C-alpha positions in Angstrom: 87.3 125.0 74.6 90.4 125.1 76.6 88.5 125.8 79.6 85.6 123.2 78.9 88.2 120.5 78.5 90.1 122.1 82.2 86.4 121.6 83.5 86.4 118.0 82.7 89.7 116.9 83.9 89.2 118.5 87.0 85.4 117.0 87.5 86.5 113.6 86.9 90.1 114.3 88.8 87.7 115.2 91.7 85.5 111.8 91.1 88.7 109.4 90.7 89.5 111.0 94.5 86.2 110.4 96.1 85.5 106.6 94.0 88.4 104.8 95.7 88.4 101.1 96.0 85.6 100.7 98.6 83.5 103.0 97.1 83.7 100.7 93.6 83.3 97.8 94.9 80.2 98.8 96.7 80.9 98.5 99.9 81.0 102.2 101.2 77.4 102.4 99.1 76.1 99.5 101.4 77.6 101.2 104.5 76.6 104.8 104.3 73.4 104.7 102.4 71.8 101.4 101.2 71.8 100.0 104.2 69.0 103.0 105.3 66.7 101.3 102.4 64.5 104.1 101.1 66.0 106.8 102.7 69.3 106.2 101.1 68.3 108.1 97.6 67.6 111.2 99.7 70.8 111.1 101.7 72.5 110.8 98.1 71.1 113.9 97.0 72.3 115.4 100.4 75.9 114.7 100.1 76.2 115.4 96.5 74.7 119.2 97.2 78.0 119.0 100.5 80.4 117.7 97.8 79.2 120.2 95.1 79.6 123.4 98.1 82.9 122.0 99.9 84.5 120.8 97.0 84.6 123.9 95.3 84.9 126.0 98.3 88.1 124.0 99.2 89.9 124.5 95.8 88.9 128.3 95.6 90.1 128.4 99.0 93.5 126.9 98.2 93.6 128.9 94.9 92.9 132.2 96.9 95.8 132.1 99.3 98.2 129.8 97.0 98.4 126.8 98.7 101.4 124.7 98.3 100.0 121.7 100.1 97.0 120.6 102.1 99.0 121.9 105.3 98.9 125.6 103.7 94.8 124.8 103.6 95.4 123.4 107.0 97.2 126.2 108.3 94.8 128.9 107.4 91.3 126.8 108.9 92.9 126.1 112.7 95.5 128.4 113.1 99.7 127.7 112.2 100.1 125.7 115.4 96.9 123.1 114.9 96.9 123.2 111.3 100.6 121.8 111.5 99.6 119.2 113.8 96.7 118.3 112.0 98.3 118.0 108.5 100.8 115.6 110.6 97.7 113.4 111.2 96.7 113.7 107.9 100.4 112.2 106.6 99.7 109.3 108.9 96.4 108.2 108.1 97.0 109.0 103.9 100.2 106.5 104.4 98.5 103.9 105.7 95.3 103.8 103.3 98.1 104.2 100.6 99.6 100.6 102.2 96.1 99.3 102.4 95.4 100.0 98.8 98.5 98.5 97.6 97.7 95.4 98.8 94.3 95.9 97.4 96.1 96.0 94.2 98.3 92.8 95.1 95.0 91.1 95.7 93.2 92.5 92.2 96.2 90.8 90.1 96.0 87.5 92.5 92.3 86.8 92.9 91.0 88.0 89.6 93.9 87.5 87.0 95.8 84.3 88.5 99.1 86.3 88.9 101.4 86.7 91.7 101.0 89.1 94.9 103.9 91.0 94.1 103.4 91.4 90.5 100.6 93.6 91.6 102.4 95.7 93.5 105.5 96.2 91.8 103.2 97.2 88.6 101.7 100.3 91.0 104.9 101.4 92.3 106.6 101.6 89.0 103.8 103.2 87.5 103.5 105.6 90.4 106.4 106.4 90.3 106.9 107.2 86.7 103.5 109.4 87.0 104.7 111.5 90.2 107.1 113.3 88.3 105.1 114.7 85.6 103.0 116.4 88.4 99.4 117.4 89.1 98.8 117.3 85.4 99.3 113.6 85.3 97.1 113.2 87.7 94.6 115.0 85.8 94.7 113.0 82.5 94.6 109.3 84.1 91.4 110.6 85.7 90.3 111.3 82.5 90.7 108.3 81.1 89.9 106.1 84.7 86.4 108.0 85.2 84.1 108.2 82.2 84.6 104.3 82.0 83.5 103.9 85.6 80.3 106.2 84.2 79.9 104.3 81.4 79.9 100.9 83.5 77.4 102.4 85.9 75.3 103.1 82.9 75.5 99.6 81.8 74.3 98.1 85.3 71.4 100.5 85.7 70.4 99.3 82.2 70.3 95.6 83.2 69.0 96.9 87.1 66.0 98.3 85.4 64.6 95.4 84.1 64.8 93.5 87.0 61.0 93.1 88.6 63.1 94.6 92.2 63.9 97.7 90.5 62.1 100.1 92.1 63.4 98.5 95.7 65.6 101.8 96.5 62.3 103.9 96.9 60.6 101.0 98.6 63.2 98.8 100.5 62.5 99.3 104.5 65.3 98.6 107.3 65.1 98.9 111.1 67.9 101.4 111.0 67.1 105.0 112.5 66.2 107.8 110.3 68.7 109.7 112.6 71.4 107.4 111.6 70.3 107.6 107.9 70.6 111.5 107.8 73.8 111.3 109.8 75.6 108.8 107.3 76.2 111.4 104.3 77.8 114.2 106.9 80.3 111.4 108.0 80.9 109.9 104.4 81.1 113.6 102.7 83.4 114.7 105.7 85.5 111.5 105.7 86.1 111.6 102.2 86.9 115.6 101.6 89.1 115.1 104.6 90.9 112.6 102.5 90.7 114.2 99.2 92.3 117.5 100.7 96.0 116.2 99.2 94.5 116.2 95.7 91.6 119.3 95.5 94.4 121.6 97.3 97.1 121.3 94.7 94.2 121.1 91.7 93.1 124.6 93.0 96.3 126.1 93.6 97.7 125.2 90.1 94.2 126.1 88.4 94.6 130.0 87.5 90.8 130.7 86.3 88.2 130.6 89.2 85.3 129.6 87.0 86.7 126.5 85.9 87.3 125.5 89.7 83.9 126.6 90.4 82.4 124.4 87.0 84.8 121.7 87.6 83.6 121.2 91.4 80.3 121.3 90.2 80.8 118.6 87.5 82.7 116.5 90.1 80.3 116.6 92.9 77.2 115.5 90.3 79.3 113.0 89.3 79.9 111.4 92.3 76.2 111.8 93.2 75.3 109.9 89.9 77.4 107.1 90.7 76.6 107.2 94.4 73.2 107.1 93.1 73.5 104.3 90.4 75.3 101.7 92.9 72.8 102.5 95.3 69.8 102.0 92.9 71.7 98.4 91.6 72.7 97.1 95.3 69.2 97.9 96.6 67.7 95.4 94.2 69.8 92.4 95.6 69.4 93.5 99.2 69.6 92.0 101.7 71.4 89.2 100.2 74.0 91.1 98.6 75.8 92.1 102.1 77.4 88.6 102.2 79.7 89.4 99.6 83.0 91.2 100.3 82.8 92.6 96.9 78.7 93.4 96.2 79.5 95.3 93.1 81.8 92.9 91.5 78.7 90.2 92.3 76.5 92.1 90.2 78.8 92.4 87.4 79.5 88.7 87.1 75.8 88.4 85.6 76.5 90.9 83.1 78.8 88.3 81.5 83.2 87.7 81.2 83.5 91.0 79.1 81.8 93.8 81.6 83.4 91.4 84.7 86.7 91.9 82.9 86.1 95.9 82.3 85.2 96.1 86.1 88.1 94.0 87.5 90.3 96.7 85.4 88.3 99.6 86.9 88.7 98.7 90.1 92.6 98.3 89.8 92.4 101.7 87.7 90.9 103.2 90.6 93.1 101.8 93.3 95.7 102.9 91.3 95.1 106.8 90.3 93.9 107.5 94.3 97.0 105.7 95.1 99.3 108.1 92.7 97.5 111.4 93.8 97.5 110.6 97.4 101.3 109.7 97.1 101.6 112.8 95.5 99.9 115.0 97.7 101.5 113.7 100.5 105.0 114.6 98.8 103.9 117.8 98.7 103.4 118.5 102.2 106.7 116.7 103.2 108.7 118.7 101.1 107.4 122.1 102.8 108.7 120.3 106.0 112.3 118.7 104.8 114.6 119.9 102.1 114.7 116.7 99.7 114.7 116.1 96.6 111.6 115.0 94.4 112.2 111.7 93.0 114.3 110.4 96.2 111.5 111.4 98.2 109.3 109.3 95.8 111.4 106.5 96.4 111.0 106.8 100.0 107.4 106.9 100.0 107.4 103.9 97.7 109.1 102.1 99.8 107.8 102.7 102.8 103.7 102.1 101.1 105.4 98.5 100.0 106.7 97.4 103.5 103.9 98.4 105.2 101.9 96.6 103.0 104.1 93.5 103.1 102.8 93.2 107.1 99.2 95.0 107.2 98.5 98.4 108.7 94.8 97.5 109.0 95.1 97.1 113.0 96.5 100.8 113.1 94.1 101.9 110.7 91.1 100.7 112.9 92.1 102.6 115.4 92.8 106.3 113.2 89.9 105.5 111.0 87.3 106.5 113.4 89.8 109.2 114.8 89.9 110.7 111.3 86.2 110.2 111.1 85.7 112.6 114.1 88.5 115.1 113.0 86.6 115.7 109.3 83.7 116.6 110.9 85.1 119.2 112.8 87.5 119.9 110.1 84.4 120.6 107.7 83.0 122.6 110.0 85.4 125.0 109.9 85.8 124.9 106.2 82.0 125.5 106.5 82.1 128.5 108.9 85.6 130.2 107.0 84.8 133.1 105.0 86.3 132.6 101.8 86.4 136.4 100.0 86.9 136.4 96.3 90.1 138.5 95.9 90.2 141.8 93.7 
């Protein structure tokens, strides 16, 4: 029973790490899958298999080498020198993403709850600071609350969409996009998200003693990500092509399900931002503490202060350069993960 709970916690945290704000709003699903019409459902199945295989392999490798942070994993995959530089690059990208997510949390409070932008920032920062010192267990528990709610909301959206005349469009909708681009998209999506998720999955792997728990946690998480992708694709396809004009496509769909569902959806968007923000800051802190001797509380304050300041001035222009580079790096990173022989220890 205890192992079953642990499997679910790992699976939910895996899902919560991948299902960030871009996923929850529907933008990522449209960009990587729905815009390719009927091919989207099949490429989601490919992405699901890759998430199961590679996410599990990453956690097992982190477990076997006793990785303290994702830097240890990168050094094993790329060698000591290259792995160190790659980890620094990952750190910069993660901090940039965290700044954007923090600003997104402020926007949720301002645009959907009628509160001040700064209120959202400070609630996120204070909540993150309090959770960081509880370690990986707090991240597991947080996602064990957020992800089941997201799964329930997805079931509600599926049920609503199934009654629409356009429900079958996810299998029939055609676009001018090339088939090659459609099948390349899940590879890019999986590689990019696993590259980002290493900050969370590596400490999960190293802190979990039972390898079988990691295997089943990876399988559960990969299937869960695939289900949420398919649910979002199913709903969004029924509203194509008009849905692409909305900044938050899934929010537009939720608005038609009544004020209660809309409020739940807004709360879940914030919780997804919050849970991913906490997990990423935790992973970055682990990596920095390997390089610099600094107290965890002081380091947390410094990292959160950096995120707060950059969220005020914007990080989008730098991310517009770093994101494509990180996407290309992620393909190389995943290729190394695929080729690495992760032998089970005696």
